[in-house]
C-alpha positions, 0 to 999 in steps of 0.5 A: 971841231968836237961836238961838245965844242960845237955845242958851247959855241952855240949857246954862248953865241945866243947871247949877243943875239938875244940882246939884239933881240931885246934891243929891237923889241925895246925899240919897237915900244916893248915895255922895259920892264918885261923886257927880261921876261922876253929875252928868258922866253927866246932864249929858252925857245932859240936853245930847244930849237937848237937842241933838235939838230945837235941832238941835245938832251932837252933838259940840258937845252932848257938848263942852257937856255935859262943860263943864257937868258940870265946872261943877257938879263944881267946884261941888261941890268948892268946897262941900266946901273951904269946909266943910273936909272 
């Protein structure tokens, strides 16, 4: 597996992980309105931590972290719209 493919896999694999962490936080009583901020912060931290062993440019890790957080936040928004809230 090429290094670029491996890096892409880790950033994509973070979305379900972040969804699970967000759902866990919500069930523990974290305010739902602040959940996107929590997920965005966790996404940035996760991607920066993974950037070290993968030797990724930190700026690229931040960009991928923002995009991963937005993808996860988009999931919450669509889920909320489907429920009719």
